[in-house]
C-alpha positions in Angstrom: 82.4 111.4 50.6 83.8 110.1 53.9 81.1 107.4 54.1 82.4 106.0 50.8 85.7 105.3 52.5 84.1 102.8 54.9 84.2 99.3 53.4 83.5 95.7 54.6 86.6 93.6 55.2 85.8 91.6 52.1 85.7 94.8 50.0 88.8 96.1 51.7 90.7 92.9 50.8 89.7 93.3 47.1 90.8 97.0 47.3 94.1 95.9 48.7 94.7 93.4 45.9 93.9 96.0 43.3 96.3 98.6 44.9 99.1 96.1 45.2 98.8 95.3 41.5 99.3 99.1 40.9 102.6 98.8 42.7 101.5 101.1 45.5 102.7 100.7 49.1 99.9 99.9 51.6 100.2 100.9 55.3 97.7 99.5 57.9 96.8 100.9 61.2 94.5 99.1 63.7 93.0 100.1 67.0 89.9 101.0 69.1 90.1 104.8 68.4 87.4 105.4 71.0 88.3 109.0 71.7 90.0 110.7 68.8 92.7 113.1 70.0 95.9 114.9 68.7 98.0 111.8 69.4 95.8 109.7 67.1 95.9 112.2 64.3 99.6 112.6 64.4 100.1 108.9 64.5 97.8 108.4 61.4 99.5 111.2 59.5 102.9 109.7 60.3 101.8 106.3 59.2 100.4 107.7 55.9 103.8 109.2 55.1 105.3 105.7 55.2 103.3 104.6 52.1 100.9 105.5 49.3 97.6 104.3 50.8 96.5 104.1 54.5 94.0 101.5 55.6 92.6 101.8 59.1 90.6 99.0 60.9 88.7 99.5 64.1 87.9 96.9 66.7 84.2 96.1 66.8 82.3 96.9 70.0 82.0 93.3 71.1 85.8 92.8 71.2 86.7 96.0 73.1 88.0 94.9 76.5 89.4 98.2 77.8 87.3 98.6 80.9 84.0 99.7 82.3 81.8 101.6 79.8 84.1 101.0 76.9 83.8 101.7 74.1 82.1 105.0 74.8 81.5 105.6 71.1 79.9 102.7 69.0 81.9 101.2 66.1 80.0 103.0 63.4 80.8 106.4 64.9 84.4 105.5 65.4 84.7 104.4 61.8 83.0 107.6 60.6 85.4 109.8 62.6 88.4 108.1 61.0 87.0 108.2 57.5 86.6 112.0 57.8 90.4 112.4 58.1 92.2 113.4 54.8 95.2 111.1 55.7 93.0 108.0 55.9 92.1 106.4 52.6 89.9 103.5 53.7 88.3 102.2 57.0 86.8 98.9 58.0 85.3 97.4 61.2 87.1 94.3 62.4 85.0 91.7 64.2 87.9 90.0 66.0 90.0 90.6 69.1 93.2 91.3 67.2 94.3 92.5 63.8 95.8 89.1 62.8 92.9 88.2 60.5 93.0 91.7 58.9 96.8 91.5 58.3 96.5 88.0 56.8 93.7 89.2 54.4 95.2 92.5 53.4 98.9 91.7 53.4 100.0 95.3 54.0 103.5 96.4 53.2 103.7 98.0 56.6 101.7 97.6 59.8 102.1 100.8 61.9 101.9 101.1 65.7 102.6 103.9 68.0 105.9 104.2 69.9 104.2 103.1 73.2 104.1 99.6 71.6 107.7 99.6 70.6 108.9 97.4 73.5 107.2 94.1 72.7 108.1 92.6 76.0 105.7 95.1 77.7 102.7 93.8 75.7 100.7 92.0 78.4 98.2 90.6 75.9 100.8 89.0 73.5 98.7 90.4 70.6 101.5 92.5 69.1 103.8 89.5 68.9 101.0 87.7 66.9 100.4 90.7 64.7 104.1 91.1 64.0 104.4 87.4 63.0 101.3 87.8 60.7 102.8 90.9 59.0 106.2 89.2 58.4 104.5 86.1 57.1 102.8 88.3 54.5 106.1 89.8 53.4 105.5 93.1 55.3 107.2 94.9 58.2 106.0 96.4 61.4 106.9 100.0 61.9 106.6 102.3 64.9 105.8 106.0 64.7 107.5 108.5 67.0 104.8 111.0 67.7 103.4 112.5 70.9 101.2 110.0 72.7 98.1 110.5 74.9 96.1 107.9 76.7 92.5 107.7 75.5 91.7 105.6 78.5 93.0 108.2 81.0 91.2 111.0 79.2 87.9 109.0 79.2 88.3 108.0 82.9 89.0 111.6 83.9 86.6 113.6 81.8 83.8 111.4 80.5 82.2 110.1 83.7 82.9 106.5 83.0 83.0 105.8 86.7 80.9 107.1 89.6 82.7 109.4 92.0 83.0 106.7 94.6 84.7 104.4 92.2 87.0 107.1 90.8 88.1 108.0 94.3 88.7 104.4 95.2 90.8 103.8 92.0 92.8 107.0 92.5 93.7 106.0 96.1 94.4 102.4 95.2 96.6 103.3 92.2 98.9 105.3 94.5 99.8 102.2 96.3 99.6 99.6 93.5 100.4 100.5 89.9 99.6 98.3 87.0 103.2 97.0 86.8 103.0 95.8 90.5 99.7 94.1 89.9 101.0 92.4 86.8 104.0 91.1 88.7 101.6 89.7 91.4 99.5 87.9 88.8 102.6 86.5 87.1 103.8 85.1 90.4 100.7 82.8 90.5 102.0 80.7 87.7 103.9 78.0 89.8 100.9 77.5 92.1 99.5 74.0 92.3 95.7 74.4 92.5 93.0 71.9 93.2 89.3 72.6 92.5 86.7 70.4 94.1 83.0 70.9 93.4 79.9 70.2 91.4 80.0 69.8 87.6 77.3 71.8 85.9 76.5 72.1 82.2 74.8 75.5 81.7 72.5 75.7 78.7 71.1 78.9 77.3 68.0 78.4 75.1 67.5 81.5 73.1 63.8 82.4 72.3 61.6 85.1 70.9 58.6 85.8 73.2 55.3 85.7 71.3 53.2 87.0 74.2 50.5 85.5 76.4 49.1 82.1 75.3 45.6 82.3 73.8 44.6 79.2 75.8 46.1 80.0 79.2 48.0 82.5 81.4 51.4 81.4 80.4 54.0 82.9 78.1 54.5 81.5 74.6 57.9 81.7 72.9 59.5 80.8 69.5 62.5 78.6 70.1 65.6 79.8 68.2 68.8 78.0 69.3 70.9 76.6 72.2 74.4 77.3 73.5 76.2 75.1 76.1 78.9 76.1 78.6 81.0 74.5 81.3 79.6 75.8 84.6 80.0 75.1 88.3 83.4 74.0 89.4 84.5 73.6 85.8 84.0 77.3 85.1 86.3 78.1 88.1 88.9 75.6 86.9 88.9 77.2 83.5 89.5 80.6 85.0 92.4 79.3 87.1 94.0 77.4 84.1 94.9 80.7 82.4 97.1 81.8 85.3 98.8 78.6 86.6 100.7 75.9 84.8 98.6 73.0 86.1 95.3 72.7 87.8 93.4 69.6 89.1 89.6 69.3 89.2 87.8 66.7 91.3 84.1 66.4 90.4 81.2 64.0 89.8 79.6 63.1 86.5 76.7 61.0 85.3 77.3 58.1 83.0 75.9 59.7 79.8 78.7 59.7 77.2 77.7 62.8 75.4 78.0 65.0 78.4 81.4 63.7 79.3 82.7 64.1 75.8 81.4 67.7 75.7 83.1 68.4 79.1 86.5 66.9 78.2 86.5 68.6 74.8 86.2 72.0 76.4 88.8 71.7 79.1 92.2 73.4 78.4 95.2 71.0 78.2 96.7 72.1 81.5 93.6 70.9 83.4 93.9 67.4 84.9 90.4 66.0 85.6 89.7 63.4 88.3 86.1 62.5 87.6 84.0 60.1 89.7 80.6 58.7 88.6 77.1 58.7 90.1 75.4 55.3 90.3 72.2 56.4 88.5 72.1 60.3 88.6 72.8 62.4 85.6 75.4 65.1 85.2 73.8 68.3 86.4 72.3 70.4 83.6 70.7 73.8 84.1 68.6 75.0 81.2 67.9 78.7 81.2 65.4 80.0 78.6 66.2 83.6 77.7 65.1 86.2 75.2 67.5 88.0 72.8 68.3 90.6 75.5 69.3 87.7 77.9 66.3 88.3 80.1 65.7 85.0 81.8 62.2 83.6 81.4 62.5 80.4 83.4 65.0 77.7 84.4 64.9 74.0 84.3 67.1 71.8 86.6 68.0 68.4 85.2 69.5 66.6 88.2 69.0 64.2 91.1 69.0 66.1 94.4 70.4 63.0 96.2 73.0 61.5 93.8 74.8 58.4 95.0 78.5 58.0 94.0 79.9 54.7 93.0 81.5 52.8 96.0 79.6 55.3 98.2 82.2 57.9 97.5 85.0 56.1 99.3 87.3 56.4 96.3 87.0 60.2 96.4 87.6 60.3 100.1 90.7 58.1 99.8 92.0 60.3 96.9 91.5 63.5 98.9 93.1 62.0 102.0 96.2 61.0 100.1 96.5 64.0 97.7 95.1 67.3 99.2 98.3 68.2 101.0 100.2 68.3 97.7 98.3 71.4 96.5 99.2 75.0 97.4 95.6 76.2 97.1 92.3 74.2 97.3 89.2 75.9 96.0 85.9 74.3 97.0 83.0 75.3 94.9 80.0 73.8 96.6 76.8 74.3 94.7 74.8 72.1 97.0 73.8 69.6 94.3 74.8 66.6 96.4 78.3 65.9 95.1 80.2 67.0 98.2 79.5 64.8 101.1 80.3 65.3 104.8 82.8 62.5 104.5 84.6 64.5 101.7 84.6 67.7 103.8 86.6 66.1 106.6 89.9 65.5 104.6 89.4 68.7 102.7 89.3 70.8 105.9 91.9 68.7 107.7 94.6 68.5 105.0 94.3 71.6 102.8 97.3 74.0 103.1 95.2 76.9 102.0 91.4 76.4 101.7 89.0 78.7 99.9 85.3 77.8 100.0 82.0 79.1 98.5 78.6 77.5 99.3 76.2 78.8 96.8 72.5 79.3 97.3 70.3 78.3 94.3 66.8 77.2 93.6 67.6 73.6 94.3 69.0 74.0 97.8 67.6 77.3 99.3 67.3 77.0 103.0 69.3 73.7 103.3 72.8 74.7 102.3 75.2 77.0 104.2 78.9 77.6 104.8 78.5 76.2 108.4 78.8 72.7 107.0 82.6 73.4 106.8 84.4 73.5 110.2 87.3 75.6 108.8 88.5 77.6 105.8 91.2 80.1 105.2 89.1 82.2 102.8 85.3 82.2 102.4 83.5 84.1 99.7 79.7 84.4 99.9 77.1 86.8 98.5 75.0 88.8 100.9 72.0 86.4 100.9 74.3 83.4 101.5 75.9 85.2 104.5 72.5 86.2 105.9 71.2 82.6 105.5 74.2 81.2 107.3 73.7 83.5 110.3 69.8 83.6 110.1 70.2 87.4 110.3 68.6 89.8 107.9 69.2 93.1 109.7 72.7 93.5 111.1 75.5 94.9 109.0 77.5 92.8 106.6 80.7 93.5 108.6 79.0 92.1 111.7 77.9 89.0 109.9 81.3 88.4 108.4 83.0 88.8 111.8 80.7 86.3 113.4 81.2 83.7 110.7 84.9 84.3 110.5 85.2 83.7 114.2 83.0 80.6 114.0 85.0 79.0 111.2 88.5 80.4 112.1 88.6 82.1 108.7 91.5 84.4 107.8 89.7 86.3 105.0 86.0 86.6 104.6 84.5 88.2 101.5 80.9 89.2 100.9 80.0 90.1 97.3 77.1 92.6 96.9 76.4 93.0 93.2 76.2 96.6 92.2 77.3 97.6 95.7 80.7 95.9 95.2 82.5 93.7 97.7 83.6 93.8 101.3 86.6 91.8 102.5 87.3 91.2 106.2 91.0 90.6 106.9 90.7 88.8 110.2 94.5 88.5 110.5 95.3 92.1 109.9 92.2 93.4 111.7 91.1 95.5 108.6 88.1 95.7 106.3 88.5 96.5 102.6 85.6 97.7 100.5 85.8 97.7 96.7 83.0 99.4 94.6 81.6 97.6 91.6 84.3 98.0 88.8 82.0 97.6 85.8 79.3 99.9 84.4 78.3 97.4 81.7 76.5 94.3 82.7 75.6 91.7 80.1 75.1 88.6 82.3 75.7 88.2 86.1 75.9 84.4 85.9 79.4 83.3 86.9 80.7 86.6 88.3 80.9 85.3 91.8 82.8 82.2 90.6 85.4 84.5 88.9 85.8 86.5 92.1 86.3 83.4 94.1 88.9 81.9 91.6 91.1 85.0 91.4 90.8 86.2 95.0 91.6 82.6 96.3 94.7 82.3 94.1 96.0 85.7 95.2 95.4 85.2 98.9 96.7 81.6 98.7 99.9 83.0 97.2 100.3 85.5 100.0 99.4 88.6 98.0 98.0 91.4 100.2 94.3 91.2 100.9 93.8 94.7 99.6 95.3 93.7 96.2 93.7 90.3 96.1 90.1 91.7 96.6 90.8 94.3 93.9 92.0 91.6 91.4 89.0 89.4 92.2 86.6 92.4 91.8 88.2 93.3 88.4 87.8 89.6 87.2 84.1 89.7 88.3 83.7 93.0 86.4 85.1 91.4 83.3 82.9 88.3 83.7 79.6 90.2 83.8 80.4 91.3 80.2 80.5 87.6 79.1 77.4 85.5 78.4 77.2 82.9 81.1 80.5 80.9 81.1 81.1 81.3 77.4 84.8 81.8 77.9 87.1 82.0 80.9 88.9 85.2 82.0 92.1 85.2 80.0 95.5 86.6 81.2 95.6 89.2 78.4 92.1 90.5 78.9 92.5 90.7 82.7 95.9 92.5 82.5 94.5 94.9 80.0 91.5 95.6 82.1 93.6 96.1 85.3 95.8 98.5 83.4 92.8 100.5 82.3 91.4 100.7 85.8 94.7 102.0 87.2 95.3 104.7 84.6 
């Protein structure tokens, strides 16, 4: 019988129209409902008492951004659990990040939330404001139940083994010093920062395929081509992350002359990003094509670029712009992918004039063995992964702490981070004489591409603002943990998602 209560959104909308004609009052509840507990049941019973029929919609798995390992229970089981309750009349799964689309379709007489949502100013995501507006536009009202509340997130974190013991102990210790309100205050303080990003433009393409097996006429793999997705990568991905947390951000980068690529880039930049593009004489905009299967396993990669691109006017225009403007920015983030855009002549004004300089020099298939952080004579913050740090020191045996100390001394670096994938990140605070280690903050990895860029963007902004290194490396690690749950650079880390994720980690 309970399965008959579970409807598609289309069927639920038809049911809503029918019930409204009958003059009955509809109440809607919406949420994740990952771990059903007494608080949920009392909330749903209370909501049912406010009307004649209770609809409940559940957030689909793909849109749950509540932290590592969430949701614990898949959408079908969560819907089934709700449908088994006598107070619930109908259930549906909503494939969207908020309930706005559901509210607009169903036009409930009342939209019910728990009393922990009553203070709308404390809603870090802004979603409740949007949902309230949608309810009122449909002629309904938002109501708040006054029942006992529990935190599903806290219960899951404490009792369901979402985190390894090392991570749980780290979070317990960190949260005693920095609660979520303090971290939110820190992130809000980034807004007035003037940020400049300098680096290579890359268009990332994912070509989705279905492997067919070994070719009958060779030893290579055959695949069936399905479709392509394109994303802004390289320095543009970093700029997009930054744009969600500051009022204005500037990007300086190089493009080829092909019109289609530039139109795609400009169309996908948020409005608060001011691009300063310079053009190559005969080289294309860098495109990296990755051929993947349906599980995002990468089969092979194609680089479409010129390894020695020449800028118009030999790059003098960029050097002049940097020389005249770099000092105007609070934080300069250099994302050097080693594709030839950043020249030694550009590095000089960047290093000499930046008020706060953050740098990453990435190793990739196109520059392996020829590209290292040592091309920069100074930086305030350096973020490298372990292979990049070992390449820069030509040292494969000593500890990461030892390598970081040597490079930090060589480059006069204040803060030096080494990201280590599943092993987390280590940050050397050269000024304070301390080392901070953060374990990996995600148990769910969809795609690692771009995670290091997210860490660089958020750690650099925090350190450039003067936020403590301990808090800065935590925020950067949380951003990276969110990013590995996103396909390539499909979307930047949003303020609402990051604040919600941080709140989950600190409960």
